[in-house]
SELODREN-733550 format. One record per residue: residue number from 0; chain; x, y, z of N, C-alpha, C, O, CB in turn. Coordinates in nm, 2 decimals, m for minus. Glycine has a CB too. Layout:
<kevexs>
@guvex=NUM	vexdren=A	n_X=X	n_Y=Y	n_Z=Z	ca_X=X	ca_Y=Y	ca_Z=Z	c_X=X	c_Y=Y	c_Z=Z	o_X=X	o_Y=Y	o_Z=Z	cb_X=X	cb_Y=Y	cb_Z=Z
...
</kevexs>
This chain:
<kevexs>
@guvex=0	vexdren=A	n_X=m0.38	n_Y=m2.98	n_Z=3.62	ca_X=m0.44	ca_Y=m2.84	ca_Z=3.53	c_X=m0.46	c_Y=m2.93	c_Z=3.38	o_X=m0.37	o_Y=m3.00	o_Z=3.33	cb_X=m0.31	cb_Y=m2.68	cb_Z=3.52
@guvex=1	vexdren=A	n_X=m0.57	n_Y=m2.91	n_Z=3.33	ca_X=m0.59	ca_Y=m2.97	ca_Z=3.21	c_X=m0.53	c_Y=m2.90	c_Z=3.05	o_X=m0.54	o_Y=m2.78	o_Z=3.02	cb_X=m0.74	cb_Y=m2.99	cb_Z=3.22
@guvex=2	vexdren=A	n_X=m0.48	n_Y=m2.99	n_Z=2.98	ca_X=m0.43	ca_Y=m2.91	ca_Z=2.86	c_X=m0.59	c_Y=m2.90	c_Z=2.79	o_X=m0.67	o_Y=m3.00	o_Z=2.79	cb_X=m0.28	cb_Y=m2.99	cb_Z=2.76
@guvex=3	vexdren=A	n_X=m0.61	n_Y=m2.79	n_Z=2.72	ca_X=m0.69	ca_Y=m2.76	ca_Z=2.65	c_X=m0.70	c_Y=m2.74	c_Z=2.51	o_X=m0.79	o_Y=m2.69	o_Z=2.45	cb_X=m0.70	cb_Y=m2.69	cb_Z=2.70
@guvex=4	vexdren=A	n_X=m0.58	n_Y=m2.80	n_Z=2.46	ca_X=m0.57	ca_Y=m2.80	ca_Z=2.31	c_X=m0.58	c_Y=m2.92	c_Z=2.29	o_X=m0.60	o_Y=m2.94	o_Z=2.17	cb_X=m0.46	cb_Y=m2.76	cb_Z=2.25
@guvex=5	vexdren=A	n_X=m0.58	n_Y=m3.03	n_Z=2.38	ca_X=m0.63	ca_Y=m3.17	ca_Z=2.34	c_X=m0.80	c_Y=m3.16	c_Z=2.31	o_X=m0.86	o_Y=m3.22	o_Z=2.22	cb_X=m0.60	cb_Y=m3.29	cb_Z=2.46
@guvex=6	vexdren=A	n_X=m0.85	n_Y=m3.09	n_Z=2.39	ca_X=m0.99	ca_Y=m3.07	ca_Z=2.35	c_X=m1.02	c_Y=m3.01	c_Z=2.20	o_X=m1.11	o_Y=m3.04	o_Z=2.12	cb_X=m1.05	cb_Y=m2.99	cb_Z=2.44
@guvex=7	vexdren=A	n_X=m0.96	n_Y=m2.94	n_Z=2.20	ca_X=m1.00	ca_Y=m2.85	ca_Z=2.08	c_X=m0.98	c_Y=m2.91	c_Z=1.93	o_X=m0.87	o_Y=m2.97	o_Z=1.90	cb_X=m0.91	cb_Y=m2.71	cb_Z=2.08
@guvex=8	vexdren=A	n_X=m1.08	n_Y=m2.90	n_Z=1.84	ca_X=m1.08	ca_Y=m2.98	ca_Z=1.71	c_X=m0.97	c_Y=m2.92	c_Z=1.60	o_X=m0.98	o_Y=m2.80	o_Z=1.57	cb_X=m1.24	cb_Y=m2.98	cb_Z=1.65
@guvex=9	vexdren=A	n_X=m0.88	n_Y=m3.01	n_Z=1.55	ca_X=m0.81	ca_Y=m2.95	ca_Z=1.45	c_X=m0.85	c_Y=m2.82	c_Z=1.36	o_X=m0.90	o_Y=m2.86	o_Z=1.25	cb_X=m0.80	cb_Y=m3.05	cb_Z=1.37
@guvex=10	vexdren=A	n_X=m0.85	n_Y=m2.74	n_Z=1.37	ca_X=m0.90	ca_Y=m2.59	ca_Z=1.26	c_X=m0.85	c_Y=m2.60	c_Z=1.14	o_X=m0.92	o_Y=m2.54	o_Z=1.05	cb_X=m0.84	cb_Y=m2.43	cb_Z=1.31
@guvex=11	vexdren=A	n_X=m0.74	n_Y=m2.65	n_Z=1.09	ca_X=m0.73	ca_Y=m2.67	ca_Z=0.97	c_X=m0.79	c_Y=m2.81	c_Z=0.86	o_X=m0.76	o_Y=m2.83	o_Z=0.74	cb_X=m0.59	cb_Y=m2.64	cb_Z=0.97
@guvex=12	vexdren=A	n_X=m0.87	n_Y=m2.90	n_Z=0.96	ca_X=m0.94	ca_Y=m2.98	ca_Z=0.85	c_X=m1.03	c_Y=m2.91	c_Z=0.77	o_X=m1.03	o_Y=m2.91	o_Z=0.65	cb_X=m1.00	cb_Y=m3.09	cb_Z=0.91
@guvex=13	vexdren=A	n_X=m1.12	n_Y=m2.84	n_Z=0.85	ca_X=m1.24	ca_Y=m2.76	ca_Z=0.76	c_X=m1.22	c_Y=m2.67	c_Z=0.64	o_X=m1.29	o_Y=m2.67	o_Z=0.54	cb_X=m1.30	cb_Y=m2.68	cb_Z=0.84
@guvex=14	vexdren=A	n_X=m1.09	n_Y=m2.59	n_Z=0.67	ca_X=m1.06	ca_Y=m2.53	ca_Z=0.56	c_X=m1.01	c_Y=m2.56	c_Z=0.45	o_X=m0.94	o_Y=m2.67	o_Z=0.43	cb_X=m1.00	cb_Y=m2.46	cb_Z=0.58
@guvex=15	vexdren=A	n_X=m1.04	n_Y=m2.46	n_Z=0.33	ca_X=m1.00	ca_Y=m2.50	ca_Z=0.21	c_X=m0.87	c_Y=m2.39	c_Z=0.17	o_X=m0.84	o_Y=m2.31	o_Z=0.25	cb_X=m1.13	cb_Y=m2.49	cb_Z=0.11
@guvex=16	vexdren=A	n_X=m0.82	n_Y=m2.41	n_Z=0.06	ca_X=m0.71	ca_Y=m2.36	ca_Z=0.06	c_X=m0.81	c_Y=m2.21	c_Z=m0.04	o_X=m0.94	o_Y=m2.19	o_Z=m0.04	cb_X=m0.57	cb_Y=m2.46	cb_Z=m0.02
@guvex=17	vexdren=A	n_X=m0.72	n_Y=m2.13	n_Z=m0.09	ca_X=m0.78	ca_Y=m2.01	ca_Z=m0.16	c_X=m0.91	c_Y=m2.06	c_Z=m0.24	o_X=m0.93	o_Y=m2.17	o_Z=m0.29	cb_X=m0.67	cb_Y=m1.94	cb_Z=m0.26
@guvex=18	vexdren=A	n_X=m0.99	n_Y=m1.95	n_Z=m0.25	ca_X=m1.11	ca_Y=m2.01	ca_Z=m0.38	c_X=m1.07	c_Y=m1.97	c_Z=m0.47	o_X=m1.01	o_Y=m1.86	o_Z=m0.49	cb_X=m1.26	cb_Y=m1.97	cb_Z=m0.39
@guvex=19	vexdren=A	n_X=m1.09	n_Y=m2.10	n_Z=m0.57	ca_X=m1.02	ca_Y=m2.09	ca_Z=m0.72	c_X=m1.08	c_Y=m1.99	c_Z=m0.80	o_X=m1.04	o_Y=m1.98	o_Z=m0.92	cb_X=m1.04	cb_Y=m2.22	cb_Z=m0.80
@guvex=20	vexdren=A	n_X=m1.17	n_Y=m1.92	n_Z=m0.77	ca_X=m1.28	ca_Y=m1.81	ca_Z=m0.82	c_X=m1.18	c_Y=m1.68	c_Z=m0.81	o_X=m1.20	o_Y=m1.60	o_Z=m0.90	cb_X=m1.43	cb_Y=m1.80	cb_Z=m0.72
@guvex=21	vexdren=A	n_X=m1.09	n_Y=m1.66	n_Z=m0.72	ca_X=m1.05	ca_Y=m1.54	ca_Z=m0.68	c_X=m0.93	c_Y=m1.53	c_Z=m0.74	o_X=m0.84	o_Y=m1.61	o_Z=m0.72	cb_X=m1.05	cb_Y=m1.52	cb_Z=m0.55
@guvex=22	vexdren=A	n_X=m0.91	n_Y=m1.38	n_Z=m0.86	ca_X=m0.81	ca_Y=m1.39	ca_Z=m0.93	c_X=m0.70	c_Y=m1.27	c_Z=m0.86	o_X=m0.74	o_Y=m1.16	o_Z=m0.82	cb_X=m0.85	cb_Y=m1.37	cb_Z=m1.08
@guvex=23	vexdren=A	n_X=m0.58	n_Y=m1.32	n_Z=m0.84	ca_X=m0.49	ca_Y=m1.26	ca_Z=m0.78	c_X=m0.37	c_Y=m1.21	c_Z=m0.87	o_X=m0.27	o_Y=m1.18	o_Z=m0.81	cb_X=m0.46	cb_Y=m1.35	cb_Z=m0.69
@guvex=24	vexdren=A	n_X=m0.39	n_Y=m1.19	n_Z=m1.01	ca_X=m0.31	ca_Y=m1.12	ca_Z=m1.07	c_X=m0.32	c_Y=m0.99	c_Z=m1.08	o_X=m0.43	o_Y=m0.95	o_Z=m1.12	cb_X=m0.29	cb_Y=m1.16	cb_Z=m1.16
@guvex=25	vexdren=A	n_X=m0.22	n_Y=m0.89	n_Z=m1.07	ca_X=m0.24	ca_Y=m0.75	ca_Z=m1.10	c_X=m0.31	c_Y=m0.69	c_Z=m1.17	o_X=m0.35	o_Y=m0.75	o_Z=m1.27	cb_X=m0.16	cb_Y=m0.70	cb_Z=m1.14
@guvex=26	vexdren=A	n_X=m0.37	n_Y=m0.54	n_Z=m1.15	ca_X=m0.50	ca_Y=m0.52	ca_Z=m1.22	c_X=m0.41	c_Y=m0.41	c_Z=m1.34	o_X=m0.30	o_Y=m0.35	o_Z=m1.31	cb_X=m0.65	cb_Y=m0.44	cb_Z=m1.09
@guvex=27	vexdren=A	n_X=m0.47	n_Y=m0.40	n_Z=m1.44	ca_X=m0.40	ca_Y=m0.31	ca_Z=m1.55	c_X=m0.45	c_Y=m0.22	c_Z=m1.57	o_X=m0.57	o_Y=m0.23	o_Z=m1.60	cb_X=m0.37	cb_Y=m0.35	cb_Z=m1.67
@guvex=28	vexdren=A	n_X=m0.39	n_Y=m0.09	n_Z=m1.57	ca_X=m0.47	ca_Y=0.05	ca_Z=m1.52	c_X=m0.47	c_Y=0.10	c_Z=m1.64	o_X=m0.37	o_Y=0.09	o_Z=m1.70	cb_X=m0.41	cb_Y=0.16	cb_Z=m1.40
@guvex=29	vexdren=A	n_X=m0.59	n_Y=0.17	n_Z=m1.70	ca_X=m0.58	ca_Y=0.26	ca_Z=m1.84	c_X=m0.52	c_Y=0.37	c_Z=m1.79	o_X=m0.50	o_Y=0.39	o_Z=m1.68	cb_X=m0.72	cb_Y=0.31	cb_Z=m1.92
@guvex=30	vexdren=A	n_X=m0.47	n_Y=0.44	n_Z=m1.89	ca_X=m0.40	ca_Y=0.57	ca_Z=m1.89	c_X=m0.44	c_Y=0.68	c_Z=m1.85	o_X=m0.37	o_Y=0.77	o_Z=m1.80	cb_X=m0.36	cb_Y=0.60	cb_Z=m1.99
@guvex=31	vexdren=A	n_X=m0.57	n_Y=0.68	n_Z=m1.86	ca_X=m0.65	ca_Y=0.78	ca_Z=m1.76	c_X=m0.61	c_Y=0.78	c_Z=m1.63	o_X=m0.57	o_Y=0.88	o_Z=m1.57	cb_X=m0.78	cb_Y=0.76	cb_Z=m1.76
@guvex=32	vexdren=A	n_X=m0.64	n_Y=0.65	n_Z=m1.57	ca_X=m0.61	ca_Y=0.62	ca_Z=m1.44	c_X=m0.47	c_Y=0.61	c_Z=m1.39	o_X=m0.44	o_Y=0.61	o_Z=m1.27	cb_X=m0.66	cb_Y=0.51	cb_Z=m1.41
@guvex=33	vexdren=A	n_X=m0.37	n_Y=0.61	n_Z=m1.49	ca_X=m0.24	ca_Y=0.64	ca_Z=m1.46	c_X=m0.24	c_Y=0.80	c_Z=m1.41	o_X=m0.20	o_Y=0.86	o_Z=m1.31	cb_X=m0.14	cb_Y=0.60	cb_Z=m1.59
@guvex=34	vexdren=A	n_X=m0.28	n_Y=0.84	n_Z=m1.52	ca_X=m0.24	ca_Y=0.99	ca_Z=m1.51	c_X=m0.35	c_Y=1.07	c_Z=m1.35	o_X=m0.31	o_Y=1.15	o_Z=m1.27	cb_X=m0.29	cb_Y=1.08	cb_Z=m1.72
@guvex=35	vexdren=A	n_X=m0.46	n_Y=1.03	n_Z=m1.36	ca_X=m0.50	ca_Y=1.04	ca_Z=m1.24	c_X=m0.42	c_Y=1.05	c_Z=m1.11	o_X=m0.40	o_Y=1.14	o_Z=m1.03	cb_X=m0.56	cb_Y=0.95	cb_Z=m1.24
@guvex=36	vexdren=A	n_X=m0.39	n_Y=0.92	n_Z=m1.11	ca_X=m0.32	ca_Y=0.88	ca_Z=m1.01	c_X=m0.15	c_Y=0.95	c_Z=m0.97	o_X=m0.11	o_Y=0.96	o_Z=m0.85	cb_X=m0.32	cb_Y=0.74	cb_Z=m1.03
@guvex=37	vexdren=A	n_X=m0.07	n_Y=0.99	n_Z=m1.10	ca_X=0.01	ca_Y=1.07	ca_Z=m1.09	c_X=m0.01	c_Y=1.20	c_Z=m1.05	o_X=0.07	o_Y=1.26	o_Z=m0.97	cb_X=0.06	cb_Y=1.07	cb_Z=m1.19
@guvex=38	vexdren=A	n_X=m0.13	n_Y=1.25	n_Z=m1.10	ca_X=m0.16	ca_Y=1.38	ca_Z=m1.03	c_X=m0.20	c_Y=1.37	c_Z=m0.95	o_X=m0.25	o_Y=1.48	o_Z=m0.93	cb_X=m0.21	cb_Y=1.47	cb_Z=m1.07
@guvex=39	vexdren=A	n_X=m0.24	n_Y=1.29	n_Z=m0.83	ca_X=m0.27	ca_Y=1.26	ca_Z=m0.69	c_X=m0.13	c_Y=1.28	c_Z=m0.65	o_X=m0.10	o_Y=1.34	o_Z=m0.54	cb_X=m0.34	cb_Y=1.12	cb_Z=m0.66
@guvex=40	vexdren=A	n_X=m0.07	n_Y=1.25	n_Z=m0.71	ca_X=0.08	ca_Y=1.19	ca_Z=m0.63	c_X=0.15	c_Y=1.33	c_Z=m0.63	o_X=0.22	o_Y=1.34	o_Z=m0.53	cb_X=0.20	cb_Y=1.05	cb_Z=m0.74
@guvex=41	vexdren=A	n_X=0.14	n_Y=1.44	n_Z=m0.70	ca_X=0.23	ca_Y=1.56	ca_Z=m0.78	c_X=0.15	c_Y=1.66	c_Z=m0.65	o_X=0.22	o_Y=1.74	o_Z=m0.58	cb_X=0.18	cb_Y=1.60	cb_Z=m1.00
@guvex=42	vexdren=A	n_X=0.02	n_Y=1.65	n_Z=m0.63	ca_X=m0.04	ca_Y=1.72	ca_Z=m0.54	c_X=m0.03	c_Y=1.70	c_Z=m0.43	o_X=m0.02	o_Y=1.81	o_Z=m0.36	cb_X=m0.14	cb_Y=1.73	cb_Z=m0.56
@guvex=43	vexdren=A	n_X=m0.04	n_Y=1.57	n_Z=m0.36	ca_X=0.01	ca_Y=1.54	ca_Z=m0.24	c_X=0.17	c_Y=1.61	c_Z=m0.18	o_X=0.20	o_Y=1.67	o_Z=m0.08	cb_X=0.01	cb_Y=1.40	cb_Z=m0.26
@guvex=44	vexdren=A	n_X=0.25	n_Y=1.57	n_Z=m0.30	ca_X=0.40	ca_Y=1.64	ca_Z=m0.27	c_X=0.44	c_Y=1.74	c_Z=m0.25	o_X=0.54	o_Y=1.78	o_Z=m0.19	cb_X=0.48	cb_Y=1.62	cb_Z=m0.33
@guvex=45	vexdren=A	n_X=0.32	n_Y=1.83	n_Z=m0.35	ca_X=0.33	ca_Y=1.97	ca_Z=m0.38	c_X=0.28	c_Y=2.04	c_Z=m0.22	o_X=0.34	o_Y=2.13	o_Z=m0.17	cb_X=0.22	cb_Y=2.01	cb_Z=m0.54
@guvex=46	vexdren=A	n_X=0.15	n_Y=1.96	n_Z=m0.18	ca_X=0.12	ca_Y=2.03	ca_Z=m0.04	c_X=0.23	c_Y=2.01	c_Z=0.05	o_X=0.26	o_Y=2.10	o_Z=0.13	cb_X=m0.01	cb_Y=1.97	cb_Z=0.02
@guvex=47	vexdren=A	n_X=0.31	n_Y=1.89	n_Z=0.06	ca_X=0.40	ca_Y=1.86	ca_Z=0.17	c_X=0.48	c_Y=1.98	c_Z=0.13	o_X=0.46	o_Y=2.08	o_Z=0.20	cb_X=0.48	cb_Y=1.72	cb_Z=0.17
@guvex=48	vexdren=A	n_X=0.57	n_Y=1.99	n_Z=0.03	ca_X=0.69	ca_Y=2.08	ca_Z=0.03	c_X=0.62	c_Y=2.22	c_Z=0.03	o_X=0.71	o_Y=2.32	o_Z=0.04	cb_X=0.78	cb_Y=2.05	cb_Z=m0.12
@guvex=49	vexdren=A	n_X=0.51	n_Y=2.25	n_Z=0.03	ca_X=0.44	ca_Y=2.40	ca_Z=0.05	c_X=0.48	c_Y=2.41	c_Z=0.23	o_X=0.55	o_Y=2.47	o_Z=0.30	cb_X=0.23	cb_Y=2.41	cb_Z=m0.02
@guvex=50	vexdren=A	n_X=0.39	n_Y=2.30	n_Z=0.26	ca_X=0.39	ca_Y=2.33	ca_Z=0.41	c_X=0.55	c_Y=2.36	c_Z=0.47	o_X=0.58	o_Y=2.44	o_Z=0.55	cb_X=0.33	cb_Y=2.20	cb_Z=0.48
@guvex=51	vexdren=A	n_X=0.62	n_Y=2.25	n_Z=0.40	ca_X=0.77	ca_Y=2.24	ca_Z=0.53	c_X=0.84	c_Y=2.40	c_Z=0.47	o_X=0.92	o_Y=2.47	o_Z=0.55	cb_X=0.93	cb_Y=2.04	cb_Z=0.49
@guvex=52	vexdren=A	n_X=0.82	n_Y=2.45	n_Z=0.35	ca_X=0.83	ca_Y=2.59	ca_Z=0.34	c_X=0.78	c_Y=2.69	c_Z=0.38	o_X=0.84	o_Y=2.79	o_Z=0.39	cb_X=0.83	cb_Y=2.62	cb_Z=0.27
@guvex=53	vexdren=A	n_X=0.67	n_Y=2.68	n_Z=0.42	ca_X=0.58	ca_Y=2.76	ca_Z=0.51	c_X=0.67	c_Y=2.75	c_Z=0.67	o_X=0.75	o_Y=2.84	o_Z=0.70	cb_X=0.40	cb_Y=2.69	cb_Z=0.52
@guvex=54	vexdren=A	n_X=0.64	n_Y=2.65	n_Z=0.73	ca_X=0.73	ca_Y=2.60	ca_Z=0.81	c_X=0.87	c_Y=2.67	c_Z=0.84	o_X=0.90	o_Y=2.72	o_Z=0.94	cb_X=0.74	cb_Y=2.47	cb_Z=0.76
@guvex=55	vexdren=A	n_X=0.96	n_Y=2.66	n_Z=0.74	ca_X=1.08	ca_Y=2.77	ca_Z=0.72	c_X=1.07	c_Y=2.89	c_Z=0.77	o_X=1.15	o_Y=2.95	o_Z=0.85	cb_X=1.11	cb_Y=2.79	cb_Z=0.60
@guvex=56	vexdren=A	n_X=0.97	n_Y=2.94	n_Z=0.72	ca_X=0.97	ca_Y=3.08	ca_Z=0.72	c_X=0.95	c_Y=3.15	c_Z=0.84	o_X=0.94	o_Y=3.27	o_Z=0.83	cb_X=0.88	cb_Y=3.12	cb_Z=0.65
</kevexs>
């Protein structure tokens, strides 16, 4: 039986590290975006509580 790994080229040779143009720093959100996100979380939480309350009835 032949070892197929010997025939495969080294895949790490041609790869470069992450593109230097990509910025991985965290995004800063505006006050409006933070308020909208918080409102969405409250609505989702309210819907879940309402569902639990209705199922317990």
